[in-house]
C-alpha positions in Angstrom: -9.4 -20.4 -10.5 -12.9 -21.3 -9.5 -15.5 -23.5 -11.1 -19.3 -23.8 -11.1 -20.6 -27.2 -11.9 -23.9 -27.5 -13.8 -26.1 -30.0 -12.1 -27.4 -32.9 -14.2 -30.9 -32.7 -15.6 -33.7 -35.3 -15.7 -32.5 -38.8 -16.1 -29.1 -37.7 -14.8 -28.3 -36.3 -18.2 -25.9 -33.4 -18.9 -27.4 -30.0 -19.5 -26.4 -27.5 -22.2 -24.8 -24.4 -20.6 -26.6 -22.1 -23.1 -30.0 -23.5 -22.0 -29.1 -23.6 -18.3 -27.7 -20.1 -17.8 -30.7 -18.0 -18.6 -29.8 -15.3 -16.0 -27.2 -14.2 -13.5 -29.6 -15.0 -10.7 -29.9 -18.6 -12.0 -26.2 -18.8 -12.1 -25.9 -17.8 -8.4 -28.8 -19.7 -7.1 -28.4 -23.1 -8.9 -24.6 -23.5 -9.0 -22.0 -23.5 -6.3 -18.7 -21.7 -6.8 -15.8 -23.9 -5.8 -12.0 -23.7 -5.9 -10.8 -25.6 -8.9 -8.2 -27.7 -7.0 -10.7 -28.7 -4.3 -13.3 -29.5 -6.9 -10.8 -31.6 -8.9 -9.8 -33.5 -5.8 -13.3 -34.4 -5.0 -14.0 -35.6 -8.5 -10.8 -37.6 -9.0 -10.1 -39.2 -5.6 -11.9 -42.5 -5.0 -11.5 -44.0 -1.6 -12.3 -47.5 -3.0 -9.5 -47.3 -5.6 -6.2 -49.2 -5.4 -3.3 -47.5 -3.7 -1.4 -46.8 -7.0 -4.4 -44.9 -8.3 -4.8 -42.9 -5.1 -1.2 -41.9 -5.2 -1.5 -40.8 -8.8 -4.4 -38.6 -8.0 -2.6 -37.1 -4.9 0.4 -36.3 -7.0 -1.8 -34.6 -9.6 -3.6 -32.5 -7.1 -0.4 -31.6 -5.3 1.1 -30.5 -8.6 -1.8 -28.2 -9.3 -1.5 -26.7 -5.8 2.3 -26.3 -6.2 1.8 -23.5 -8.8 0.1 -21.3 -6.2 2.5 -18.7 -4.9 0.2 -17.3 -2.2 1.0 -19.2 1.0 -2.3 -17.9 2.6 -4.3 -19.5 -0.2 -2.4 -22.8 0.3 -3.2 -22.6 4.1 -6.9 -22.1 3.2 -6.8 -25.1 0.8 -5.3 -27.6 3.2 -8.3 -28.1 5.5 -10.4 -28.9 2.4 -7.8 -31.4 1.0 -7.5 -33.1 4.4 -11.2 -34.1 4.1 -10.1 -36.3 1.2 -6.9 -37.8 2.6 -4.8 -37.6 5.8 -3.5 -34.4 7.4 -2.3 -30.9 6.6 1.5 -31.7 6.8 1.0 -34.6 4.4 -0.4 -32.3 1.8 2.0 -29.5 2.5 5.0 -31.8 2.1 3.6 -33.3 -1.0 3.0 -29.9 -2.5 6.5 -28.6 -1.5 8.3 -31.7 -2.8 6.7 -31.3 -6.3 7.4 -27.6 -6.3 11.1 -28.1 -5.5 11.5 -30.9 -7.9 10.2 -28.6 -10.6 12.5 -25.9 -9.6 15.5 -28.2 -9.5 14.6 -29.5 -13.0 14.4 -26.0 -14.3 17.8 -25.2 -12.8 19.4 -28.5 -13.9 21.0 -26.8 -16.8 22.8 -24.5 -14.4 24.5 -27.4 -12.6 26.9 -27.7 -15.5 27.6 -24.0 -15.3 28.2 -24.2 -11.6 31.4 -26.1 -12.1 32.9 -23.2 -14.0 32.5 -21.2 -10.7 34.5 -23.9 -8.9 31.7 -25.8 -7.1 28.7 -28.0 -7.7 25.4 -29.0 -6.1 24.6 -32.4 -4.8 22.0 -33.8 -2.3 20.7 -30.3 -1.5 24.2 -29.1 -0.5 27.1 -27.1 -2.1 30.5 -28.8 -2.6 33.8 -27.3 -3.8 36.7 -28.9 -5.6 40.2 -29.2 -4.0 43.4 -31.1 -4.5 42.2 -33.5 -1.8 38.9 -34.1 -3.5 35.4 -32.8 -3.0 34.8 -30.5 0.1 31.4 -29.7 1.5 30.7 -26.0 1.7 27.1 -26.0 3.1 24.1 -28.0 4.1 21.8 -25.8 2.0 21.3 -24.3 -1.5 20.2 -20.8 -2.4 18.0 -19.5 -5.1 18.5 -15.8 -5.9 15.3 -13.8 -6.1 16.1 -10.1 -6.3 18.8 -7.6 -5.8 17.2 -4.6 -4.1 18.8 -1.5 -5.6 18.9 1.3 -2.9 21.4 4.1 -2.3 21.4 3.8 1.5 20.6 0.1 2.1 21.1 -2.2 -0.9 20.4 -5.9 -0.2 19.6 -9.2 -1.8 16.7 -11.6 -1.3 17.2 -15.4 -1.5 15.1 -18.5 -1.0 17.3 -20.9 1.0 16.6 -24.6 1.5 18.6 -27.1 3.6 19.2 -30.7 2.8 16.3 -31.7 5.1 14.0 -29.7 2.8 13.3 -26.8 5.3 13.2 -23.5 3.5 13.2 -19.8 4.4 13.2 -16.5 2.6 16.3 -14.5 3.5 16.9 -10.8 3.2 20.6 -10.2 3.4 22.5 -6.9 3.6 25.8 -6.4 1.7 27.7 -6.6 5.0 26.2 -10.0 5.8 27.0 -11.3 2.3 30.6 -10.2 2.2 31.7 -11.3 5.7 31.9 -15.1 6.4 31.3 -14.6 10.1 28.3 -12.3 9.7 26.9 -14.7 6.9 27.2 -17.6 9.3 25.7 -15.7 12.2 22.7 -14.7 10.1 22.2 -18.3 8.8 22.4 -19.7 12.4 19.7 -17.2 13.5 17.3 -18.4 10.7 17.5 -22.2 11.4 19.6 -25.2 10.5 21.7 -23.6 7.8 25.4 -24.1 8.1 28.2 -22.6 6.0 31.5 -24.4 6.3 33.3 -22.8 3.4 36.0 -20.1 3.7 36.0 -16.5 2.2 37.2 -17.6 -1.2 34.4 -20.2 -1.4 31.8 -17.6 -0.5 33.0 -15.3 -3.2 32.7 -18.1 -5.8 29.1 -18.7 -4.6 28.3 -15.0 -4.7 29.7 -14.7 -8.2 27.3 -17.3 -9.5 24.3 -15.9 -7.5 24.9 -12.3 -8.5 25.0 -13.2 -12.2 21.6 -14.9 -12.0 19.8 -12.2 -10.0 17.2 -9.8 -11.2 17.3 -6.2 -9.9 14.4 -4.2 -8.4 14.5 -0.6 -7.3 13.1 0.1 -3.8 10.1 2.4 -3.4 10.7 4.4 -0.3 7.6 6.7 -0.4 4.1 5.5 -1.1 1.8 7.6 -3.2 3.0 9.5 -6.3 6.4 8.5 -7.5 8.6 10.6 -9.8 8.9 7.7 -12.2 5.2 8.2 -13.1 3.2 5.8 -11.0 1.2 5.8 -7.8 2.6 3.3 -5.2 0.5 1.4 -2.7 1.6 -0.9 0.0 0.6 -3.9 -2.1 1.4 -2.8 -5.7 1.7 0.2 -8.1 -0.8 1.9 -10.4 0.6 2.9 -13.7 -1.0 3.8 -17.0 -4.5 2.9 -15.7 -3.3 -0.6 -14.7 -2.6 -2.0 -11.2 0.5 -4.2 -10.9 0.1 -6.3 -7.7 3.3 -7.1 -5.8 4.4 -10.7 -5.6 5.2 -12.6 -2.4 8.7 -11.0 -2.4 7.3 -7.4 -2.6 8.3 -6.9 -6.2 6.1 -5.4 -9.0 7.0 -6.3 -12.5 6.3 -3.6 -15.2 7.5 -3.0 -18.7 9.8 -0.2 -17.3 11.5 -2.5 -14.7 11.0 -4.1 -11.3 10.0 -2.1 -8.2 10.3 -3.4 -4.6 7.8 -2.4 -2.0 9.0 -3.6 1.5 5.6 -3.7 3.1 4.4 -6.2 0.4 7.2 -8.6 1.1 6.4 -11.5 3.4 10.0 -11.7 4.8 9.7 -8.0 5.9 6.3 -8.5 7.5 7.9 -11.0 9.8 10.9 -8.8 10.7 9.4 -5.4 11.2 6.7 -3.8 13.4 6.1 -0.9 11.0 2.8 -1.7 9.4 2.0 1.6 7.7 2.5 0.2 4.2 0.3 -2.8 5.0 -2.6 -0.4 5.7 -2.0 2.0 2.7 -3.1 -0.6 0.2 -5.3 -0.7 -2.9 -8.4 -2.8 -2.2 -10.9 -3.8 -4.9 -13.6 -5.0 -2.6 -16.4 -2.8 -4.0 -17.2 -0.7 -7.1 -19.4 2.1 -5.7 -19.4 5.0 -8.1 -17.8 8.4 -7.1 -21.1 10.2 -7.7 -23.0 7.8 -5.4 -20.4 7.8 -2.6 -19.9 11.6 -2.6 -23.6 12.1 -2.4 -23.8 10.0 0.7 -20.7 11.8 2.0 -22.2 15.2 1.7 -25.5 14.0 3.2 -23.6 13.1 6.3 -21.0 15.9 6.6 -22.8 18.8 4.8 -20.8 21.8 3.6 -17.8 20.7 5.7 -17.9 17.5 3.7 -17.8 19.4 0.4 -14.7 21.3 1.5 -13.2 18.0 2.8 -13.7 16.4 -0.6 -12.0 19.4 -2.3 -9.1 19.0 0.0 -8.8 15.3 -0.9 -8.8 16.2 -4.5 -6.1 18.8 -4.0 -3.9 16.4 -1.9 -3.8 14.0 -4.9 -2.1 16.7 -7.0 -0.1 18.4 -4.2 3.2 18.2 -6.1 1.6 20.0 -9.1 0.2 22.7 -6.8 3.5 23.3 -4.9 5.5 23.4 -8.2 3.6 26.6 -8.9 2.9 28.0 -5.4 5.6 26.5 -3.1 3.1 25.7 -0.3 0.1 23.6 0.5 -2.5 24.3 3.2 -3.3 22.2 6.3 -6.9 21.2 6.9 -8.0 22.1 10.4 -11.1 20.4 11.8 -12.3 22.2 14.9 -15.3 21.4 17.1 -16.5 20.0 20.5 -16.4 16.3 21.4 -18.7 14.2 19.4 -19.3 16.8 16.7 -17.9 14.7 13.8 -14.6 16.5 13.2 -12.5 13.5 13.8 -14.8 11.3 11.9 -14.5 13.6 8.8 -10.8 13.2 9.1 -11.1 9.4 9.2 -13.6 9.5 6.3 -11.1 11.4 4.1 -8.3 9.0 5.1 -10.6 6.1 3.9 -9.6 7.1 0.3 -6.2 5.7 1.2 -6.4 3.6 4.4 -9.1 1.5 5.9 -9.8 2.1 9.6 -7.0 4.7 10.0 -5.9 5.5 13.6 -4.9 9.1 13.9 -1.9 9.8 16.1 -2.6 12.0 19.2 -0.6 15.2 18.9 -0.5 15.6 22.6 1.2 12.2 23.1 3.4 12.2 20.0 6.8 13.8 19.2 7.7 15.7 16.1 10.2 12.9 15.3 7.5 10.2 15.2 5.1 12.4 13.2 7.8 13.4 10.8 8.1 9.7 9.8 4.4 9.6 9.1 4.4 12.7 6.8 7.5 11.6 5.0 6.1 8.1 4.2 3.5 9.2 1.6 3.4 11.7 -1.3 0.2 13.2 -2.8 -1.9 11.5 -0.2 -3.2 12.4 3.3 -2.2 12.0 7.0 -4.4 12.8 9.9 -3.3 14.0 13.4 -5.9 14.3 16.2 -6.3 16.2 19.5 -4.7 19.5 18.6 -4.3 21.9 21.6 -2.8 25.3 22.0 -0.6 24.2 24.9 1.4 21.8 22.6 5.1 22.2 23.0 6.5 25.1 20.9 8.6 22.5 18.9 5.4 20.8 17.9 3.8 24.0 16.8 6.8 24.9 14.7 6.7 21.4 13.2 3.1 21.8 12.2 3.9 25.2 10.6 6.7 23.7 8.6 4.3 21.2 7.0 2.7 24.1 5.1 6.0 24.8 3.3 6.8 21.2 2.8 9.5 21.1 5.5 9.7 18.4 8.1 12.3 17.7 10.7 16.0 18.5 10.2 18.4 15.9 11.4 22.1 15.1 11.1 23.2 12.2 8.9 26.1 10.8 7.0 28.9 8.6 8.2 30.3 11.3 10.5 26.8 12.8 11.3 28.0 16.1 9.8 25.4 16.3 7.0 22.2 18.1 7.6 19.2 16.3 6.2 15.8 17.9 6.0 12.7 15.7 5.5 10.6 16.8 2.5 6.8 16.8 3.2 4.8 16.0 0.1 1.4 15.1 1.5 -1.7 16.8 2.6 -2.1 17.1 6.4 -5.3 17.1 8.5 -5.4 17.9 12.2 -8.5 17.9 14.4 -9.1 19.2 17.9 -11.3 21.1 20.3 -9.3 24.3 20.2 -8.8 26.8 17.4 -5.1 27.0 16.6 -4.3 30.5 17.9 -1.3 29.8 20.0 0.6 31.0 17.0 -1.6 32.9 14.5 0.9 32.0 11.7 -0.3 28.4 12.1 -3.9 29.5 11.8 -3.1 31.4 8.6 -1.6 28.2 7.1 -4.9 26.3 7.5 -8.2 25.8 5.7 -10.4 26.1 8.8 -13.6 24.1 9.2 -15.8 24.5 12.3 -18.2 21.8 13.7 -20.9 23.1 16.0 -23.4 20.2 16.5 -22.7 17.3 18.8 -26.3 16.0 18.9 -27.7 14.0 16.0 -31.1 12.4 15.1 -31.6 8.7 14.7 -31.7 9.1 10.9 -28.5 11.0 10.9 -26.7 8.3 12.9 -28.0 5.6 10.6 -26.7 7.5 7.5 -23.4 7.8 9.2 -23.3 4.1 10.0 -24.0 3.2 6.4 -21.3 5.5 5.1 -18.8 4.0 7.6 -19.7 0.5 6.4 -18.9 1.6 2.8 -15.6 3.0 3.9 -14.6 -0.3 5.5 -14.7 -1.9 2.1 -12.0 0.4 0.8 -12.3 3.4 -1.5 -9.0 3.4 -3.2 -10.6 2.8 -6.6 -12.1 6.3 -6.3 -8.6 7.7 -5.7 -7.3 6.0 -8.8 -10.3 7.4 -10.8 -9.3 10.9 -9.8 -5.6 10.3 -10.5 -6.5 9.5 -14.2 -6.9 13.2 -14.6 -3.4 14.1 -13.6 -2.3 15.3 -17.0 -5.4 17.5 -17.2 -4.7 19.1 -13.9 -1.0 19.5 -14.8 -2.0 21.5 -17.9 -4.7 23.7 -16.4 -4.0 24.3 -12.7 -2.0 27.5 -13.0 -4.6 29.2 -15.2 -7.5 28.1 -13.0 -5.6 29.2 -9.9 -5.2 32.7 -11.3 -8.9 32.8 -12.4 -10.0 31.9 -8.9 -7.8 34.5 -7.2 -9.2 37.2 -9.5 -12.8 36.1 -8.8 -12.2 36.2 -5.1 -10.8 39.7 -5.3 -13.8 40.8 -7.5 -16.4 39.2 -5.2 -14.9 40.8 -2.0 -14.5 44.2 -3.7 -10.8 44.1 -3.0 -11.3 43.9 0.8 -8.1 43.3 2.7 -7.9 39.6 3.3 -4.9 37.7 4.7 -2.9 36.6 1.7 -2.2 33.1 2.9 -5.8 32.4 3.7 -6.9 33.5 0.2 -4.2 31.4 -1.4 -5.1 28.3 0.6 -8.8 28.4 -0.4 -7.9 29.3 -4.0 -5.8 26.1 -4.4 -8.7 23.9 -3.4 -11.1 25.7 -5.7 -8.7 25.7 -8.6 -8.3 21.9 -8.4 -12.0 21.3 -8.3 -12.4 23.6 -11.3 -9.8 21.4 -13.2 -11.7 18.1 -12.6 -15.3 19.2 -12.4 -16.2 18.5 -16.0 -14.8 14.9 -15.8 -16.1 13.9 -12.4 -19.6 13.9 -11.1 -20.0 15.5 -7.6 -23.2 16.4 -5.8 -22.3 20.1 -6.0 -21.2 22.5 -8.7 -18.2 24.8 -8.8 -20.4 27.9 -8.3 -21.9 26.3 -5.1 -18.5 25.3 -3.7 -17.1 28.8 -4.5 -19.9 30.5 -2.6 -19.4 28.2 0.4 -15.6 28.7 0.3 -15.9 32.5 0.0 -18.2 32.6 3.1 -15.8 30.4 5.2 -12.8 32.2 3.9 -14.1 35.6 5.0 -15.1 34.1 8.4 -11.6 32.7 8.9 -10.1 36.0 8.0 -12.2 37.8 10.6 -11.2 35.2 13.2 -7.6 35.8 12.2 -8.0 39.4 13.1 -9.4 38.5 16.5 -6.4 36.2 17.0 -3.9 38.9 16.1 
């Protein structure tokens, strides 16, 4: 919460808000936006007041701050609060003490219930009952946060706090929860957390914790989810609403709780995989689709128009493949500095800010397989395609067209064959036309970049477009996704119409079937959404451009054969 304080008028008198706020410009120029907590502290704290009054104000400010769940925001507040009194740790401890006192009060009713499980809580520790009296089980208490429901790796997340008020978030596997030794080992690795109880005591504790834990289903793949939402690394978009994940990585919706690992603070500290932290919805700007795509086409020309169509199609890949069983790869070919890689990055900006495309020459199919399996109805970009890639890599790229990734052995005895499903659009760029295997070329929508020298004006337009991309464009992706039901209901008919029109316009000339199908899918999707979205080109224009490029690719295919 932020506030803007209206300055006093003549004679130090208060001004009426209705008279003062005559325009937005006046609001911005004559008032300063401040954090409510910092503003309150500056108004309430009086250095000349008696100690009891100072303590009362500090408790009040600490209580306000204790309701903030975002630790980053707390860290940003502390320097401001220290200008009023003492240091960061003083304020942090004051805030945490009040927060835990509130939590303990809320859970006080449960203390009576704890005894029916055979133990109780006292002085921040667990104690059990025995014939010889009370026996201490631990030097900590646990607050259950979520049970993560997952077929392969179920686990539970707890907030754990020792009797010296040090707390940690703990993500425990079922194995660590059901073995006293492994439970103790994990606790020892986190800090001063000691479990002295036996197996029976642990079961009693777990019985209580399990009965008071919410369940959340893990989201494994970002992008479109079969449950009817689009998952980002920081929340989910469902029914035209964005549900931001909390500090534990959980999104709360009317249909249940969903757990996104990349959004959980505990996972960020434990893993080096940051893909989900990049694939996030950012609302840092509100540029309109029509304005942005006009700038986009100004920079990238006809190739940009086709690129935008490929972006649109990738958002509905599952609908396309439900009817056609395959989805084309976008191949960006051209010399160094021609803009091919930048177009790939620009298309990725609809999902990821400042994407770094893996180098095909220096990567393995295993690593790239993880990238394509991580998202659904989105895009991934690979760079530096060359015809001398290992045959396994060529075969891997060909398989992406059919939605097939790497096959590996799994199961407890490694006898089960598991094939990774590919559900995303794939872009690769390079300085060589993919003719090492002509079947790969047939699986592509091919775009050629010829110019590597640009005027000052062109470079300036590119720099401005890049600056816009760095602010995030995911709101445009969500705008397109609102048309999912429309696409679902009209794609097949549009696809047939496009194929017929191509056949008519080419007078039935022999064209490679896959090449025609690839371009038809992009045109059909654009036809589905054109009436609802404003682009700087019409369907007729993009059809003519596509037909020209399609025929050119087909002639090159013959040369490759």
